N, C-alpha and C positions, 0 to 999 in steps of 0.2 A: 152243333155252335153257339144254343140260348149257354153251355156251357163257357164259353166266350165271351159272350154276351153279356152274361152277367162277372167273368174275370176282371174285364173292361170296365162295370159300372164302378168297380168294386174300388181298381185305382182311382177313378175320379174322381168318388168319396175320400178317395184319405188325400188325394192332393189338395182337396179342397178345404177338407180339416187344416191343412197344415199352412192353408194361404190363412182360413180364419185365425186361427192361434196365431198370426205374424202381426208385431205392433201396428195398427192402422194408423196408417198418414205420419209416419217414422222422420223424426227430423234429423236431416243431415248434420253430418258430423260439423260443429265448428272448429276455426283452425282459432291455436293458443294464437294471445296475444306476443307479438316479439319482444323478448326483456331486454333490453337497454341498459347499461348500463353507465358510469362515470368515473371516472378518477383524477381528484387533482394529485400536482404534484410542481411544485414551486412555485405554489400562488393560483394555478392557472386549470382550467380541468375539461376534460377530453373526454368523449365518449372513448369504451373501448374500443381494440383495433379502427381507430377514425382514419383516414387515408390523410387525410387535412393536418393529420400532426407531423407538424419537421419533423424530418430526418436526424438523425445523428452527425456531426461531421463527419468527415471525410481523417481520418490520422491513415499514413506510412505509420507499419510498425516497424522498427527501426530491425538489426541482427543481434542475437544473444554473444556473448565473448564465446569462442569453442576450437580446441583443438591449437591455440598457438593463437590465433589469429580472434584481438578485438574485435568486442561487437561495436555496433552503432547504434544513435538516438533514434528513438521517432519525431514524426515530421515534424509535430508543433511544442518539440522539447526545445526548451533555452541549452544548449551543450556547453557545458563549464569548464570542459576538459577534454583535451581531443586524444592529450600526448604528444600535443606540440607546441599548441597556443594557452601562456601564461597569461594575458592580460586581465583575464576576467577575477585575477585574482592581485591580492595582497596580502606583507606582513604587517599583525598586529603590531608589533614593538615600534614599526616604522612604515606606514602606509604609504610612505612619499620615497620608498629609499627601492631597491632591489629586490627582489625574490629571492625570500632568506632562503628558499629547501632549494636539495640538492632537482637536479632537471637527468634522467634515464634516460633512456631507448623506450618512449610510451610512456613513462610513468615519471612524478616528481615523489619526494622520499623526504620525511622528515629528517630534521637537521638538531641535534640536539644545542638547549639552550636559544635557537634559534629562534624559538615561540610559535604560535596558532600564527596560522594562515587563516586569512577569508577573502572569499567573495562583494565583489566589488556591487552589486547589486543586491539587495534586499527581497524576502520571497516569505509569505505567508502558510497559509494551507499548500500543500505540496506532494509532488508525487517524487521520492528523486533516488536515484542508481547516482553506484558510487558499490567499485573495485579496492579491493586492495590484497596483500597479501605480507603478512609478517616474517620476522627476518627468518633464511632458513636453516644457518648458525645457530641454535638453539644458545641461550645464555640468558641468565637469571630463572626467575621462580613467579606464581603467583601476579602481585601486578607489575612485576618488573621483569614481564618478559612480553616484545611487542605490544605495547600497549598504546596504544592513543586511544581517538575518541570522535564520532561525527556532531558535530550540535547542531541542532535546527534552529534558527533566529539566534545562533550563536549564545545557548540556556539551555536546553534539551539536549540532552547527550545520549548518544547510542556506541556504548561499548563499543573499544577493537581491542581485543586484544589474544594473545596468541591460547588456547585453549585446549590447544591435542594433545591428551594426557598432562593436563597441569592444573591442579587441584588452587582455586581460587574462591574469595566468599562472593555466595552464588547473584546477591545483586550488582556483580561489578565483572559476572566475566561477559563474554566476548553476546554480542546480543541483547544483552540486560541494558533497559533501561537507569541508569545507574542509579544505584543505590534507592531503586525504587522496584521494578518488575525483573524478576531474574526471566534470560530465554524459559522456550514450553521446551524446550530440545537443547542441546549441546552440536552443532553440525560443524565444527573446524571443521575445514581441513589440513594437513600437513603444515607441518612451516615451512614458509617459500611459497606455497602453492598460491595459482589466485582467485579467489573469494569474493563475494558477492550481495549488498544490502541491497533488497527495493523495501521503500518505505513511503506508507503512505503517510502525513503526518494530517492534521487539522490544528490551529493552532487554537489556545485562548484564548475567552477574550476578558473584559474589566470592566467594573460599571463600579461611580465609586470606590474607585480605589482599592476593591477584593473582586475577586476573579470569578466571573459571571458563569461562564461554559469553560469545564476543564480541555485541557488537550485533550486529546487522542492519537495513537499511533499504533497500528498499523507494520507486525517488520516481517519481512521472509529473507535467509539468510542460507546461499546456494539453492534456492528456489523452495526452500523448503520455512511454512509459517510458521516463526519462534516470538509472536510479540500480537495476539489475536483482540485488535480491537480494544486495543487498555488504555482506561483513561487513566490520562496520569495525577495522581493522587497530588502533589506540590513541584517543586525544584527537581534538581538533577546536580545539584553544586555541592561538594566536597565541604563540609563544615569541620569535617572533624573525623578522627577512627571510628566517628560513631553517634554520627551527623550530615544531614544531611541538607538543603538549602528549601523555606517553599516560595511561592509564587509569590509575584511583584510585580506593579502593574508596567505594561510597558505597549511599545509601538503597535502598526496590524504587521509588520513586515519587521525581519531582521534577516543577517548576514547567515551565508551556512562558513559555518570555522571549522574546522579542524585542529584538530593537537597534536605538538607537540611534545611527549612526556620521556623526550630521555630516551627512546625506544626505535631503532631508523628502520618507520612504515612504510611502505609503498601504494599510490595511491592513484588509476588512469578511470578511462571511462565513466567520465561525471557528470551527468545529466538531471534533472528539472523539469517535470509539467506543473502549472501552477492551479492551481483545482480552486472551485469555487468552497467559500463558509462555509 
């Protein structure tokens, strides 16, 4: 029994020693202050994850063209050509005259020497979707094969060309910002097959007669990135075999135009979404 008492006393002494080693009156752990950060967008400051920040507007997406079925535009787009209605277009040579290009089943097609066509409505910075098909029957080579062009503001051209097994100068091939920037890759489909451009364009601005902010292009061809936020260093107008135009002052908006280059190229499913500068 004496032994048990001694052992009990030993345990008590050990516990007391441990208790005495503990830091007296230890302060409770302090809670770290909440970190609140702010972001600034378009001149407005918002708290990160602020539930009072306005939600993005709802846009119903369109359907992509697939298996012979022509796609549709998103709900906030301006439909420029749905395969039937050409009221948004006019000929450049004779704006008040009849539509100068050939109408087909769900498309229109260039007519040699008929000249450019353009939209009656004008646009600045925008997202543009357009589909095209070069001739199924291959005639010509280099720049003489399926040649046309998509001109933003009637000035800045994305080249249309049949470059399926067709060599030409690289800054003039399909998907090039003509005379300036070749495409990153050649993703042309076979002659006669429908292809698509999805273009994001931010217009240039001018101050005191000089370019103040250069134009920028991002382009997808057939769903593949071919121009990656490219800053356009000048104009795209042909000035000779080895010369290209420069910037010149112009308005904030201009028409979308399509080129007659003497080759029968088809276009369909054209729509545009206006963007902030």
